[in-house]
N, C-alpha and C positions, 0 to 999 in steps of 0.2 A: 503495500499499499503507499502512493505516495503522497503526504500531506505536505500540502501548498502554504510558504510563507507569506505573511499578508505586507508583502512591500510595497513600497511607495517608491512607483516608478523614478520620479526628480530626484529622490532621495540616494536610490542604487546610481544614477547618472552623477548627482553630486561627488558622492563618496568615490565614482572609478575618478573623474576628471581632479577631486584633490588628491587623489595618492599619483595623479601624474601619469594615469595610462591611458593610451587609445583604447578606443571599444575592441579593435582586434587583438589587442595585447591580453585584454580582457579576458577576452573570450577562447583565448589559447589558452591561458594558464587555468582556467574555470573546466577547460576538454569539452565544453560545449558549441555546437553547429552557430554560425552566424545568427540565423533566423531565431534563435530561441534565445540569444543573450538581446539582441536588437525587441523581442517582444516585451523582457522586462523590464526594459529603459523606457518604452514606447507604451507598457500598462496592459499589453496586449495579452501578456504572458506573466503566468507570476512561477517564480523560481519555488522549489521545494526545500524543506527546512536543512537538508545537505546541504544544496546548492549555495545557500544565502550565509549558511557558516562559512562554506569554502570560498566566497566573496570578501565575506568579513576578515577572513586570515590574506585574501590575494589584496585587499584593499587596508590593511594594516590597518582597521578600524573594531573598535569594541561592538560585539552584535548585542544592539538593544534596542527593547520595545521602540522608545521615543525615536534613537537616531535609524531603525530601518519606517520606522509609521506604519506600524501598525493597529495603532490606536489609542493601546493601553497607557496606562496613567503612573 
């Protein structure tokens, strides 16, 4: 079973850019197809919990509810 993360696409893009990564580099490091990564940042798709944890490591950002925008306080 795949559990999707409620990640804010704007925050995902911000995290990538502030990590000084181009989309292609982030995609390659995450090991996903371009259309999947593009979908995360456009809001058309959601990463899984495993994928969002991997992105947090790649972007060197803490994985926090507010940071990735799932609406939790």
